[in-house]
C-alpha angles and dihedrals in degrees: 000000000000090000092051092049091049092052091048091049092051091048091051091049091050091048091049092051091050091048091052091049090052094047112127118246119251116256125220116196120204120191126215135236119308089022141086135206093279090079089075095058099108093041092047092055092050093048092047091050087056092054104264124135105228134194120186110200123217108211115218120268100053135086095276092051108022119205134148113257092242090056094053121094140162088251089057091050090050093048091050091056093044089051089056090049091051090061091064124079091206133055110269136219103241117203121196127188122206108315085010086078089070091046094052091045088055090048090050091052089054100039110017094157090059091061128077097179137354113220116197112201112193081324142148108260102199137204123207112300096016123134132182089257094051094045095045090052089061095052102092094174097053117109100203100082100083090048098051114107125193122201102194093183093057094033095232139122123213140178121238107260099230092052097051100088094051093044100044106023106032108149091019126121120277094252091056092047089052093048103040099073089066092047095058111099134206111256130218103249101212099077092048092065097039116108116233121225115219129165138194096244093055119019090019093061097049117103111253136197128182126210110199125206109213098201098041118150097178102050104018122230089239092055091045088057091046092054093050090050089054095044110028119216133203096242140004131207129183131210123196093233145100125252098302108056090157085071103031100037111011093157093054092045093048090051091050092049091049090050090050090050094060 
């Protein structure tokens, strides 16, 4: 009997070790400019259903994390993401959308060992010294430029209301196109113009995946390809959507994130 119990105990231990090895990595979702963490709602529910622990970060300066525009900085955005990473005992898959790509790159430079994989979703994939402003100025095929408004006195950037549906929900259903203009937020302008510092020993060594958006009007498909050519990634996926696949194709985006997390 003792021998049987010992064998069963060893088997249980072996099973437990295998289960831990197969445990899925945590996922941290980082929104882009003019957004907040609520944009990830549909994707979060799908990832959680598939067994992932998910944290959607609210960057400071929006309703979920109030802060005056003059108190908001790229460093503060980075530190907010790093704080979320520090709550996990395992390296996380960190997903950044749009401007969130710059934020997660900054977080990876600071805490590379906390990150399993960086996933850039229709995102800026920066090199050292890049900022959203400098990168956007190189994207000749993007359509957002003429509709971007800067209020220097208030320290915020905004998108012209009539242009929002076409920019952020092109290809989406009519109800989404009707709703999305009121979902777009004003953005503190300071972080958008701040250069990010990334190096080969830190950011350069972190695993990277890019999810392209083939109908994007905000960060053009051609510029997405150009960024990946300049900073190679381990894997690439493409969704037949505009700039907000978490709203127009949450199932496809969740599947791509899960594939990137393997």
